[in-house]
N, C-alpha and C positions, 0 to 999 in steps of 0.2 A: 540171972548169966545167960538162959537161953533168950529172953525176953531183946536183951542188948546185941546177941548174934542174930536174929531175926531182924531186928531194927537195920543193923549194920547191912546185911543180906538186902533187903528191902532199899536201903539208900545205893546201895554198889549194883542191882538189878537195874536202877531208876537212871543211873548216871548213865550207862551200858547200853541202854533203849537209848537216849537223847543221844548216845553217840552214835548210835549206828542210824537212824534219822539224822543225824547230821552229815554222817558220808555218804548216806544215799543220796540226800540234795545235793552236794558237793561233784561227785559223781555223775550226776544227772545234769547236772550246769556245765561240766565239762565237757561230755558228750554232747551236746545242747552245742556248744562253743564250735567245737571242733567240726560239725555237720554245717554251723552258718559258715565257717573258713572254709569247707571244700566247695560250698555251694557257690561262696563269692568268687572263687578263684574258674569259675567255668562260665561266668557272667560275660555275653557275648559283648554288650556294649554299658556304658555308668547307667540309660536308663532301666535296665534290667538291675543294674547292681542299689540303684536308688529306691526301684519297689520292695527288691528283698527287704533291703534294711526300714522301709517304711512297715511293711509286713509284719517283721519281726517286731518292731516296737509296738504295733497296734496290738499282737499278740500277749505280749511282756507289759504292759500294761492294760489293766481292763477298763473298758469303757472310754478309751479313746480314737482319737482320730490323730494320725502325725501329717504334717508336711514336712518333706526332705527339701530342702533350699541349697541351693549351686548355687557356688560362685565364680564365674569363669572369668579367666583374666586373659582380654585377647592383646596380643602385643603388637602393634602395627610397623610394619618394614616400609622406610622410607626409599627409597632408590639413592644412592650416593651421588 
């Protein structure tokens, strides 16, 4: 009986440890996203924003080189 109790305790503790690690990773991700959002809001121009996105992606994806492409739409107005 004691053996089953000990096995149950170990099983529950292992699951609890996994949950704590997962919650820690989720909290770190949320904090990182919040910091990114706040930083994006204070960018002075699009070029700075693109550099921030590039840097963030390069940090998130190890050994990567990121190129941020920008599609501009130009509208020409003709006099009537």
